[in-house]
Steps between C-alpha positions, in 0.01 A plus 500: 500500500844546341726795552525738206855634467604760252569382142831322465514394862455133590191368671631335816288232673458559873430130561626187321344446159506196276785481250723241337747544785235384748571144392878511532660285763788616716837336460555221744679609813725285716383690809188450710170501309297819508200451727158662484214533744353183346797310644393602851234233537157392379338741258189579302508724192226763510422819309664766720686575820196663662292187439780301662488732806127434534556126475784507754283689748223247446739209554618658826139542609500879530148624559279781634626683806861402440792716387768460237820704529583659164796724408420871480694503170266297285301465182130571545432158348632333817220630721170380340587131557530576874161672497352211300575277799321746730828587671657836583831608346741654754793684346854472636798716414792436270844659507634739237664209313166305506616259774232400749501710819500198726448703818189669357372170362530335841326794667194471275430136581182474703263232623311502170808480275498181293753550220791715383561592135863584411602638159832449321509837322638539147662153509708562815420237766429601857704353787245233584653312795405756770154547347445124498618479863260778604204331330586166659533656844164676471312218327443689175489378142749660262426576135797585277404742226730405211311701238822697433730207568421194289865393473760494777602372841515631854694340782578195290137434413299584189291812542163398638639216712493698827127560508211275588384608156651707221340677209655594168420692182654320205372762254754749641781269387364323192344626175148395591169679544412337833663278757560450870578227750405382846793317661556326832814345643314400819154387399329276250293671234286193437185689597563761232300385198539715191265522204532640150427862425320391185564504127464878475760551770744261333459669161529852639819425693671344199396773256573789737842359585577481129358844426713663768806359329377614158440854630870530581618363166567145612411180311415667165469167317251370758306825477473466123382140533231595753368815336158349427414367851634822652271707280210279605584521872225751582234278351649198678478670843142601427412141417651366822315759708172435320518128575543563870178489698404788727698822537809523282808382690854623446704273278815571703570641848542875551855437621600434139423862412684661794184557702505487880162324506443159654231278353424194719372321189864435407581325826566130428537564126800332340759701313460471124654225292701765314644646822580155638675404177710818507592429861611148405713642217652779711872497576544652848878522461465705181235726653711559810822564306344751260308687767812529715700619200244764403469613862876553506480699173243735649693532826812599305298752297381692807811458712625838619212698351353774719167451674459128427633170629392137486289393794730196507842572342605134514317180420537225761642178359228309321241780515286548191356853480146571394586858400775758561378724787646848457477732800453862387532806723256696283290226337218687326706705249721197432197278447359751252830518308530122485147464368559773243797302370289183477662324797248265665489487878279395787459637852436220745303584812296783357219556560506348846197355672259756641620628837859385452729802485822646640355487850463123461852460363718788383730266308220342299371845402854602402557187293164527324582857395873484430557157339470489120520139386653438156487177296796262503328181385646233274290586194676833443739500207856629515392804300211565737701474823769723349241760400332471839824561691589799281150647530502474877830689508354761266192543718703533819736753341270702269 
C-alpha cells in the first residue's frame, strides 16, 4: 500500500520503481568494472532471497537435528527456511556497527552446527576473511546473505565470493516485483533445476511492476496505452485462478508484498521473464553511482543535527547502499514526524524472531529500535531526493 502524504507533497517510493530512467546506461568508465554478486560464481535466478536461503541450506545438506548460526539482528523471513530444513536456528551477536561479533560466533559453534549465515547489512560488506577462516577451521559451510548488498566488493572479491553459497535479493535494487539469486563461487549448481512459475505469475509480475511505476507518476504514456488491460486485471487474475486445479495457489510469492512468510511451493521456481530482462538491462555502475550520491546527500542533510547520526557516516569504496540507516536517539517521535510529513522509511530487524531480545544481543535490540532506514535508491528524482533531505532536517528539528 502506498504512503499518503499531505496534499502538495511528493509521493516518494521506498523501493525502486519502474521509470524511463530505469533503462538508462551509465557512462563508460575507464576504471575497473562494477561487480555484483552474480560475478561471484555460478548462479540461479529465483523469486526471493528467502527462497535462495532455503535452496542453499538444501545444497549444503542441512537437515533435522542440525543447527544453523544466524545473526541476532535479522529479518524474520530468514528463519522459516532454516525450520523448513528441520534445523534449529542459533542466534549470535553483532556489534553496535552491525559487524559480526566473531568471539560470540565462535563460542556458539557446537557439535550439531552445520552452517553459518552472515549478513552484509544495508549494503556495507562484513570483513569476511576471518569469518571464512573460522568456518574452514571448524568444518562449517558459510552462506553470505547479500540481500542488502547486490553490488560491491569485499577484500578484492565480489560480494558473495567468500561463502560456500550466497543469496541475494535483486528486487531491493531493481524496479521489479520479485527477484532473488542463489550464487556459489565454490560449488556447481548443476543439480538446481528451476521451473516456471506459470503464466499467471509471469503476467502478475509484469503488470505489478508497471503499476508500481504508474502509482508514482512514472511512464504516463505507457500507462495510457495499457489502460484497458489494467482495468481488466481483476478479471484476468480470476481466470488464471479458476483454471488452476485444486485449492487456489498464489500467483506470486508473499515476499513480493513485504510479508515474512515462506512458502516452500516457490522453491525451485525461476524468476520471471520480466525480472530477468530488467536484470539484463540493469547498469550496475549507474545504480551504484546514484545510490552513493543520494546517500551522501542524506548524510550532509543530517550532519551536525542533534539526536541523530548515520549508522555509517562514510561509504567504503565501491559500496552500494540499500538504504540510508539513520541512528536516532529518540526514534519513536522522530518516526512519527517523518511519517506525518510523508517520508517513507523501513525498520529492519523488527519484529525479531520469537525469543530473540536484548538478552540474546543488546546491540541487535538497539539497532532494531533506533535505526530508521530511508530510501536512497536510483529511481528517486532530483526533486524527490532534495525534498527528502529537507524533510528529514525538518523532522529532526521540528
